[in-house]
N, C-alpha and C positions, 0 to 999 in steps of 0.2 A: 591104466591108471596113472603110470610113469609121463605121461605124456599130459593128464590135467594135471598133475600133480606139479612138473613142469610149469606149465600156463600159469598156473597158481604164483609159483616164484616169478616168475616173470614181472605179470602184475603188479605182485607187491613190490618188490623193485624199483619198478616204471612210478609207481604210486611213492614210494619216498623220494625217488628223484625227481619227481613232478612239486611234493610239498615246501623241499629245498629250494627249487627253483622261484615257484610259487613265494617263499617266505622272503625270498631275497628282492626278490622285485618291488615284492610288500617292504620291505626295511628300505629300499631306496627310491621310493616312492611313486612308483609307475606303473601301480597295479592299474590292469588293462579295462577301459571304461572310464574310470573315472582319474587317469594325469596322476597328478599331483595331490589331487585334492582328497584322497583317502587320507595318506599319512599323514598331511598336513592336520586334517580335522581328527585323528586319531593324537594328537601329541597333547598331552597332560600338563607340562612342566618343561619349564627351562630354569638352568642355574647356571649363571655367570661368576667367573674367577676371575681377578687378578692382581697380579704378582708384582711383583719390583722388591730384587735383589734377593727373594727366599724368604720374603716377608708379604704376609695377605695383606690389600690396602684396602679391598670393596669385592662386597659378594651380594648376587642381585638373586631373588629368586620368583619367579613366575607362575603361579599354579593358577593355571588357565580353569583346570576342572570346579575349582572352586572360587575364582575369581578375585587373586587375592596377589599383590607384590610388597615385595618385602625387601628390607635390605639390612647392611652393617657394614658402615666402612669405617678404615680401621687408621685414621691419624695421628691417634693417639701414640702410635708406638708399641704402647702397653696391651695390644693382645696377643692374649695365646691361640695361635690359629688352631685348636685342636677342640673348641667348648661348647662346639655344638648350633644346636638352634634356636637356644635360649635367648643366644644375641640378635637374632634379627629383631626389627620393629617391623612392622606393618604400616606400609607407606598411603598404600589407598585398594580401596577395593575395586576393581575393574566391571565395566558393564559388558553386556552382549555384544552389542555394538562395535566396542573399543577391542575386544578380541577378533571379531568378525574380522576387521579390518585391518589387523598384526596378522592376522594369518592369512590375508590376501598379500599382505607387504612381504613376508615371512615368503610366499610361495612365488614371488613375482623375481626375489632376488635370489632365490633358491639356495637360502640356509640349510636348508636340511640335505643337500648333494653338494655341498663346501668338503673339502679332504678332510680328513684325518687328522692331519697335522701342517703345522706351517711356521716352518722355519728358516730365521735369518742368523747366519752362525758369523758374520763378518761383524757382528755387533755384541757386545760386553749382554750380559741376562738383567738387561734393563725391563722388557716388559715381559710377562710370563701373560699368559688365558687361558680360561678353561669355559667350554661350552660343554654342557651337557643338556642333551633334550632328551625328556623321557613321556614315553609312548602309555596311551591306557591301558595296552596288556602288558604293560614292566619292564620292555626292551629299551635299551640307554643309547644312543648316540653321541659318544666322544669329540670333543674336535676341540686341538690342543695348537696353541702357538707360542712363538718365544722370538718376539721381535720383527714379523711379519704377517700379515692380513690377506683374509680373501680379499678377490678383488670386490667385490661388493658388500665389503664389512660398514662404510660410511652413508651406506644407503638403511642398512641394517637400522646402522645406530638414529638415525632419524625416525624408523617406523619405532625403535623402541622407544624413543623422546614423546614421540606423539602419545604412545601406550600411556606412559609414566609420567612423563610432564617432568622429568630427570633429565639432566642437560648432557650427560657422557655415561652411558651405561657403557659402551663400547667407545670407549678413547683409543685416539691412534695415534702414537708416540713416533716423532720424525726427528733420527738423528743426522747430526753432519757428520759424514766420512773424512 
């Protein structure tokens, strides 16, 4: 009887560990047999925000599930950073083919495996940005930056530009030292 209980406990622990490993692999996008594609296809939305000197300047929402692209640009300097969704305007509806092509580019340029943080401490806080990738199961991946960008930033900007017809979803600021 003790042996059976011990075996059951070992199986339970192994099952929990396996579930944690599978969840971690899934989160990183490397699910066995499907590569990146499984995690990429499970992206429901992407939110992007740009700040300068602590002031929100632009925010974008890509609702891939409901096929909407929304934005709010805050050029007037009068914006309250905590007003909520009512200020977002629908820019355009997204087509299935556009979304599929965008997701291919996202996979190609590795956006879901960007590091969680990109920081350049040698420059004053000129440009802070954040990207939140929301998966269909509710999990979120947060990517933050301050005056520094992932290697494929400009390529992803081109992918966003093609999807939205907006010029600079992911602008890159360049500083003179």
